[in-house]
GUNUZA-844622 format. One line per field, with one value per residue: residue number from 1; x, y, z of N, C-alpha, C, O, CB in turn; residue in three letters. Coordinates in Angstrom, 3 decimals, decimal comma. Glycine has a CB too. Layout:
N
k <- (NUM  ...) $
n_c1 <- (X  ...) $
n_c2 <- (Y  ...) $
n_c3 <- (Z  ...) $
ca_c1 <- (X  ...) $
ca_c2 <- (Y  ...) $
ca_c3 <- (Z  ...) $
c_c1 <- (X  ...) $
c_c2 <- (Y  ...) $
c_c3 <- (Z  ...) $
o_c1 <- (X  ...) $
o_c2 <- (Y  ...) $
o_c3 <- (Z  ...) $
cb_c1 <- (X  ...) $
cb_c2 <- (Y  ...) $
cb_c3 <- (Z  ...) $
r <- (ALA  ...) $
# end
This chain:
98
k <- (1  2  3  4  5  6  7  8  9  10  11  12  13  14  15  16  17  18  19  20  21  22  23  24  25  26  27  28  29  30  31  32  33  34  35  36  37  38  39  40  41  42  43  44  45  46  47  48  49  50  51  52  53  54  55  56  57  58  59  60  61  62  63  64  65  66  67  68  69  70  71  72  73  74  75  76  77  78  79  80  81  82  83  84  85  86  87  88  89  90  91  92  93  94  95  96  97  98) $
n_c1 <- (-0,556  -0,219  -0,628  -2,096  -3,226  -5,587  -7,225  -9,738  -11,042  -13,949  -16,033  -18,459  -19,141  -20,657  -20,443  -17,593  -16,829  -13,006  -13,193  -13,067  -11,207  -13,106  -15,059  -18,021  -17,616  -17,128  -13,752  -13,951  -15,605  -14,604  -12,875  -14,547  -15,318  -13,572  -12,409  -14,689  -13,946  -13,935  -12,419  -10,573  -11,429  -14,289  -15,238  -14,388  -16,180  -18,602  -18,574  -17,997  -17,452  -14,523  -10,533  -8,388  -5,772  -7,420  -8,359  -6,143  -5,385  -6,761  -6,304  -3,451  -3,809  -5,413  -3,358  -1,808  -3,574  -3,002  -1,010  -1,245  -0,598  -2,593  -3,657  -4,897  -6,656  -7,958  -8,619  -5,751  -3,502  -0,960  -0,096  2,719  4,219  3,759  4,193  3,079  0,284  -2,166  -5,575  -8,475  -11,292  -14,365  -15,934  -14,237  -11,756  -9,772  -6,253  -4,623  -1,310  0,603) $
n_c2 <- (-52,856  -50,490  -50,196  -47,776  -46,910  -48,250  -46,662  -44,451  -41,443  -39,838  -36,949  -38,125  -40,241  -41,859  -39,022  -38,081  -39,092  -41,194  -43,851  -47,568  -48,533  -49,568  -50,261  -48,779  -48,551  -47,104  -46,074  -45,475  -46,900  -49,495  -48,853  -48,645  -50,662  -52,578  -51,393  -51,817  -54,149  -56,359  -58,932  -59,391  -61,463  -61,342  -58,682  -59,151  -61,278  -60,054  -57,533  -58,710  -58,721  -57,071  -57,437  -58,965  -56,833  -54,353  -54,113  -53,611  -51,259  -49,105  -49,088  -48,206  -46,117  -44,544  -44,479  -42,389  -40,003  -39,431  -38,619  -36,495  -32,464  -30,524  -27,231  -24,525  -21,648  -19,621  -16,629  -17,133  -14,712  -14,673  -17,809  -18,541  -18,253  -20,004  -21,871  -23,923  -27,011  -27,221  -26,519  -27,801  -25,979  -27,253  -25,226  -24,037  -22,530  -24,069  -25,276  -26,899  -28,943  -30,502) $
n_c3 <- (-82,531  -80,289  -76,563  -75,656  -78,265  -77,895  -77,133  -77,761  -78,494  -79,909  -80,434  -81,117  -79,884  -77,206  -75,842  -76,344  -74,534  -73,301  -74,735  -75,662  -78,329  -81,598  -80,047  -77,693  -74,939  -72,465  -70,958  -68,496  -67,027  -67,325  -65,858  -63,364  -62,708  -61,809  -59,818  -58,440  -57,323  -59,478  -61,243  -63,687  -65,870  -64,765  -66,109  -68,586  -69,356  -68,904  -71,243  -73,379  -75,752  -75,425  -74,395  -72,970  -73,220  -73,892  -71,243  -69,496  -71,357  -70,660  -68,040  -68,694  -69,448  -67,553  -65,846  -66,787  -67,097  -64,163  -63,861  -64,379  -63,343  -61,418  -61,004  -59,154  -59,866  -59,475  -57,008  -56,298  -56,192  -55,263  -56,230  -57,123  -55,419  -53,240  -50,933  -49,875  -49,675  -52,443  -52,346  -53,474  -54,849  -55,582  -57,240  -58,539  -60,741  -62,786  -63,710  -66,095  -66,022  -67,789) $
ca_c1 <- (-1,043  0,093  -2,199  -2,986  -3,751  -6,680  -7,902  -10,248  -12,117  -14,453  -17,254  -19,844  -19,330  -20,192  -20,571  -16,770  -15,276  -12,435  -13,285  -11,758  -11,664  -14,199  -16,586  -18,820  -17,526  -15,909  -12,840  -14,557  -16,416  -13,410  -11,901  -15,529  -15,468  -12,070  -12,233  -15,333  -13,787  -14,434  -11,720  -10,093  -12,318  -15,665  -15,503  -14,113  -17,509  -20,025  -18,318  -17,143  -16,001  -13,248  -9,917  -7,419  -5,188  -8,501  -8,500  -4,653  -5,049  -7,552  -5,111  -2,389  -4,731  -6,022  -2,081  -1,663  -4,136  -3,087  0,143  -1,428  -0,647  -3,969  -3,718  -6,668  -5,994  -8,894  -8,071  -4,625  -3,159  0,676  0,125  3,480  5,061  3,234  4,919  1,873  -0,291  -3,142  -7,187  -9,074  -12,317  -15,439  -16,765  -13,455  -12,021  -8,548  -5,139  -3,707  -0,263  1,379) $
ca_c2 <- (-51,887  -50,296  -49,833  -46,543  -46,797  -48,995  -45,661  -43,646  -40,243  -39,192  -36,547  -38,258  -41,523  -41,751  -37,777  -37,525  -39,886  -42,090  -44,975  -48,618  -48,722  -50,130  -49,948  -48,064  -49,245  -46,258  -46,374  -45,103  -48,522  -50,343  -48,783  -49,053  -52,580  -53,027  -50,636  -52,403  -55,634  -57,320  -60,168  -59,067  -62,119  -61,271  -57,950  -59,970  -62,473  -58,867  -56,948  -59,895  -57,786  -56,293  -58,320  -58,124  -55,524  -53,740  -53,262  -53,174  -49,882  -48,548  -48,723  -47,058  -44,353  -43,650  -44,116  -41,089  -39,049  -39,122  -37,803  -34,520  -31,503  -29,774  -26,252  -24,052  -20,394  -18,900  -16,320  -17,307  -14,342  -15,547  -18,866  -19,575  -17,904  -20,368  -23,250  -25,268  -27,353  -26,213  -27,049  -27,242  -26,083  -28,144  -24,961  -23,092  -23,273  -25,046  -25,133  -27,701  -29,048  -32,198) $
ca_c3 <- (-81,977  -78,698  -75,638  -76,000  -79,646  -77,878  -76,555  -78,917  -78,036  -80,593  -79,701  -81,852  -79,818  -75,787  -75,676  -76,555  -73,116  -73,804  -75,017  -76,294  -79,627  -81,820  -78,805  -77,376  -73,671  -71,924  -70,124  -67,137  -67,113  -66,893  -64,233  -62,345  -62,352  -61,324  -58,553  -57,244  -57,266  -60,208  -61,884  -65,702  -66,133  -64,986  -66,818  -70,167  -69,248  -68,653  -72,199  -74,538  -77,083  -74,462  -74,343  -71,897  -73,818  -73,788  -69,593  -69,246  -71,978  -70,205  -67,107  -68,390  -69,680  -66,298  -64,859  -67,452  -66,232  -62,535  -63,871  -64,414  -61,915  -61,385  -59,740  -58,777  -60,308  -58,452  -55,898  -55,729  -56,627  -55,377  -56,915  -57,701  -54,637  -52,263  -50,186  -48,988  -50,524  -52,744  -51,943  -54,856  -54,893  -56,463  -58,047  -58,528  -62,219  -62,346  -65,051  -66,077  -66,810  -68,131) $
c_c1 <- (-0,919  -1,359  -2,998  -3,652  -5,258  -7,783  -8,370  -11,003  -12,531  -15,858  -18,515  -20,227  -19,047  -19,911  -18,893  -15,730  -14,472  -13,341  -12,198  -12,252  -12,336  -15,232  -17,048  -18,789  -16,485  -14,860  -12,755  -15,443  -15,810  -13,190  -13,037  -15,528  -14,271  -12,054  -13,660  -15,000  -13,825  -12,983  -11,757  -11,486  -13,715  -15,787  -15,545  -15,795  -18,972  -19,462  -17,992  -16,403  -14,912  -11,971  -8,753  -6,127  -5,932  -8,153  -7,000  -4,880  -5,915  -7,082  -4,195  -3,430  -4,872  -4,535  -1,525  -2,283  -3,810  -1,957  0,071  -1,823  -1,666  -3,600  -4,688  -5,914  -6,966  -8,425  -6,837  -3,156  -0,935  1,161  1,362  4,341  4,619  3,880  4,543  0,878  -1,639  -3,989  -7,465  -10,592  -13,765  -15,947  -15,367  -12,451  -10,501  -7,624  -4,763  -2,071  0,289  3,086) $
c_c2 <- (-51,328  -49,894  -48,769  -46,188  -47,682  -48,000  -44,811  -42,613  -39,619  -38,348  -37,281  -39,862  -41,149  -39,971  -37,463  -37,990  -41,076  -43,271  -46,300  -48,536  -49,410  -50,844  -49,197  -47,479  -47,847  -46,521  -46,083  -46,435  -49,511  -50,306  -49,090  -50,085  -52,999  -52,371  -51,230  -53,708  -56,689  -57,355  -59,373  -60,233  -62,025  -59,850  -58,297  -60,633  -61,018  -58,543  -58,201  -59,222  -57,404  -57,821  -58,146  -57,182  -54,233  -53,532  -52,720  -51,682  -49,254  -48,194  -47,824  -46,114  -43,509  -43,674  -42,270  -39,982  -38,363  -38,459  -36,444  -34,033  -30,757  -28,733  -25,315  -22,930  -19,533  -18,226  -16,786  -16,296  -14,749  -17,019  -19,570  -19,239  -19,211  -21,995  -24,643  -25,941  -27,104  -26,964  -26,669  -26,822  -26,677  -27,135  -23,834  -23,216  -23,715  -25,159  -26,590  -28,191  -30,574  -32,322) $
c_c3 <- (-80,561  -78,078  -76,019  -77,313  -79,580  -77,373  -77,219  -77,989  -79,329  -80,159  -80,392  -81,043  -77,680  -75,511  -75,532  -74,924  -73,990  -73,501  -75,233  -77,641  -80,182  -80,825  -78,317  -75,246  -73,492  -70,669  -68,561  -66,368  -66,614  -65,541  -63,039  -61,870  -61,928  -60,006  -57,721  -57,256  -57,810  -61,250  -63,465  -66,490  -66,538  -65,274  -68,595  -70,546  -69,868  -70,395  -72,973  -75,466  -76,700  -74,330  -72,710  -72,158  -73,604  -72,111  -69,304  -69,659  -71,030  -68,158  -67,319  -68,863  -68,222  -65,688  -65,569  -66,896  -64,667  -62,107  -63,731  -63,383  -62,464  -60,401  -59,633  -59,194  -59,544  -57,116  -55,457  -56,331  -56,567  -55,575  -56,293  -56,592  -53,261  -51,665  -49,581  -50,091  -50,801  -52,303  -52,955  -54,285  -55,599  -57,323  -58,624  -59,954  -62,153  -63,942  -64,847  -66,261  -66,544  -67,482) $
o_c1 <- (-1,631  -2,455  -4,126  -4,500  -5,979  -8,959  -7,491  -11,491  -11,710  -16,747  -19,623  -21,196  -18,123  -18,919  -18,638  -14,676  -14,919  -13,976  -10,978  -13,427  -12,553  -15,985  -16,232  -19,422  -15,454  -15,166  -11,888  -15,725  -16,199  -13,232  -12,708  -15,722  -14,234  -11,590  -13,722  -15,949  -13,790  -12,508  -12,709  -12,261  -14,299  -16,696  -16,308  -16,415  -19,824  -19,955  -16,927  -15,226  -14,067  -12,365  -8,607  -5,496  -5,372  -7,538  -6,759  -4,710  -5,117  -7,493  -3,958  -3,639  -4,577  -4,397  -1,047  -1,671  -4,171  -1,659  0,804  -2,708  -1,735  -3,283  -5,578  -4,694  -6,440  -7,938  -6,703  -2,108  -0,074  2,272  1,419  5,384  5,368  3,830  5,055  0,724  -2,407  -3,639  -7,080  -10,998  -13,986  -16,501  -15,728  -12,441  -10,101  -8,166  -4,637  -1,565  0,357  3,727) $
o_c2 <- (-51,835  -49,541  -48,736  -45,303  -47,879  -48,324  -44,013  -42,928  -38,921  -38,980  -36,851  -40,553  -40,640  -39,783  -36,627  -37,586  -41,710  -43,581  -46,252  -48,482  -50,374  -51,803  -48,280  -46,661  -47,592  -47,081  -46,335  -46,596  -50,277  -51,072  -49,627  -50,403  -54,205  -53,029  -51,113  -54,489  -57,788  -56,391  -58,944  -59,894  -62,280  -59,451  -57,920  -60,524  -61,041  -59,417  -58,339  -59,171  -57,311  -58,981  -57,329  -56,824  -53,201  -52,486  -51,568  -50,805  -48,570  -47,339  -46,863  -45,188  -42,356  -42,754  -41,319  -39,101  -37,295  -37,955  -35,573  -34,407  -30,381  -29,007  -25,611  -22,948  -18,603  -18,904  -16,896  -16,780  -14,955  -17,464  -20,511  -19,893  -19,176  -23,056  -25,673  -25,455  -26,812  -28,046  -25,640  -27,389  -25,897  -27,613  -22,777  -24,403  -23,587  -25,133  -27,247  -27,312  -31,372  -33,364) $
o_c3 <- (-79,694  -78,514  -76,511  -77,418  -80,559  -77,205  -77,547  -76,903  -79,924  -79,587  -80,072  -81,355  -77,045  -74,807  -74,665  -74,434  -74,945  -72,493  -75,077  -78,005  -79,448  -80,995  -78,404  -74,579  -74,115  -69,617  -67,725  -65,181  -65,732  -64,578  -61,981  -60,697  -61,684  -59,075  -56,497  -57,187  -57,258  -61,849  -64,117  -67,384  -67,592  -64,547  -69,485  -71,604  -70,756  -71,109  -72,372  -75,822  -77,590  -74,206  -71,801  -71,163  -73,234  -71,902  -68,941  -68,811  -70,390  -67,373  -66,587  -68,079  -67,906  -64,882  -64,950  -66,291  -64,172  -61,024  -63,261  -62,613  -63,634  -59,243  -60,431  -59,035  -58,931  -56,211  -54,239  -56,760  -57,423  -55,287  -55,501  -56,614  -52,284  -52,288  -49,143  -51,211  -49,885  -51,833  -53,511  -53,271  -56,525  -58,313  -59,143  -60,278  -60,995  -65,047  -63,814  -66,959  -65,609  -67,625) $
cb_c1 <- (-2,005  1,358  -2,006  -2,259  -2,525  -6,476  -7,361  -11,261  -11,432  -14,478  -17,418  -19,674  -17,977  -18,625  -21,626  -17,336  -16,217  -11,117  -13,849  -11,601  -11,101  -13,844  -16,748  -20,068  -16,931  -16,487  -11,952  -15,643  -16,682  -12,174  -11,074  -16,589  -15,815  -10,695  -12,167  -16,792  -14,182  -16,071  -12,739  -7,549  -12,236  -16,552  -14,729  -12,617  -17,813  -19,886  -17,388  -18,152  -16,272  -14,132  -9,351  -6,851  -5,067  -9,890  -9,013  -3,362  -5,377  -8,826  -4,395  -0,739  -6,790  -7,508  -0,443  -2,095  -5,155  -3,192  0,763  -2,515  0,804  -5,359  -2,600  -7,721  -5,872  -9,839  -8,807  -4,506  -4,076  1,339  0,246  4,002  4,902  1,786  5,413  0,514  -0,067  -3,364  -8,176  -9,117  -12,144  -16,740  -18,433  -12,770  -12,583  -9,291  -3,589  -4,162  0,751  1,562) $
cb_c2 <- (-52,082  -48,946  -49,424  -45,487  -47,488  -50,266  -45,132  -44,532  -38,978  -39,969  -34,893  -38,283  -42,700  -42,810  -37,413  -36,047  -41,149  -42,125  -44,706  -50,467  -48,817  -50,831  -50,276  -48,971  -51,156  -45,075  -45,911  -43,740  -49,114  -49,959  -46,825  -48,999  -53,729  -52,489  -48,746  -52,258  -55,957  -56,926  -61,958  -60,109  -62,546  -61,785  -57,090  -61,687  -63,365  -57,006  -55,871  -60,894  -56,294  -55,643  -58,365  -59,110  -55,664  -54,583  -54,538  -54,057  -49,567  -49,492  -49,648  -47,023  -44,609  -44,433  -45,756  -41,141  -39,555  -40,398  -37,981  -33,780  -30,495  -30,706  -25,492  -24,127  -20,104  -19,862  -16,550  -18,835  -13,336  -15,404  -18,511  -19,562  -16,123  -20,245  -22,860  -24,379  -28,256  -25,635  -26,540  -28,572  -25,437  -28,918  -24,483  -23,145  -22,156  -26,915  -23,838  -28,007  -27,866  -32,460) $
cb_c3 <- (-82,198  -78,367  -74,101  -75,779  -80,837  -77,030  -75,806  -80,122  -76,975  -81,497  -79,729  -83,972  -81,107  -75,594  -74,418  -76,995  -71,134  -73,388  -75,845  -75,686  -80,172  -82,601  -77,778  -78,062  -73,541  -71,591  -70,666  -67,442  -68,472  -67,513  -63,827  -62,613  -63,752  -62,338  -58,854  -57,160  -56,808  -60,883  -61,691  -66,356  -65,481  -63,822  -66,330  -69,951  -66,706  -66,910  -72,026  -75,540  -77,775  -72,271  -75,858  -71,046  -75,282  -74,380  -68,023  -70,234  -73,661  -70,738  -66,892  -69,243  -70,291  -65,148  -65,170  -68,693  -66,180  -61,605  -64,901  -65,394  -61,356  -60,902  -59,600  -56,972  -62,015  -58,028  -55,135  -55,892  -56,346  -54,179  -58,312  -59,297  -54,386  -52,666  -49,197  -47,581  -50,504  -54,077  -50,725  -56,297  -54,803  -55,604  -57,431  -57,142  -63,821  -61,679  -64,946  -66,470  -66,503  -70,307) $
r <- (MET  THR  LEU  LEU  GLU  ARG  ILE  THR  VAL  ASP  PRO  ASN  ILE  CYS  HIS  GLY  LYS  ALA  CYS  ILE  ALA  GLY  THR  ARG  ILE  PRO  VAL  SER  VAL  ILE  LEU  ASP  ASN  LEU  SER  SER  GLY  CYS  THR  TYR  ASP  GLU  ILE  ILE  ASP  ALA  TYR  PRO  SER  LEU  THR  LEU  ASP  ASP  ILE  ARG  ALA  ALA  LEU  LYS  TYR  ALA  THR  LEU  LEU  THR  LYS  GLU  ARG  THR  ILE  SER  ILE  CYS  ASN  ARG  PRO  LYS  LEU  LEU  ASP  GLU  LYS  ARG  PRO  LEU  LYS  MET  ASP  ALA  PHE  CYS  CYS  LYS  MET  ALA  PHE  LEU) $
# end
C-alpha cells in the first residue's frame, strides 16, 4: 500500500473529510497534533489505531495540497495580465489549478 492509499475521502465518513483508511481519524487531526508540537509517538499513543505510516501519509497528503495554486477570480478582469501577487478575499470565489 502506498502512503496516499492510506488516505480516503468518503462523503459518509466524517462529512467527507480526508481520513486515514479504516478509521474515522481525519488527516486534519493528525496535522493539528503535529503543528501543536506532538511527537509521532504521542499521536500514536493518543490514537492507537494509527501507525507511523499513517502519520507520514497525512503529511504527504498535506504536502500535495500545498502545491495547489489558488487564484481569486472575483473582480479580476485582467487576471492573466497582472504581474503582482494576488491578495485573497475571505469571501471571494476561488479557482484552483493543480
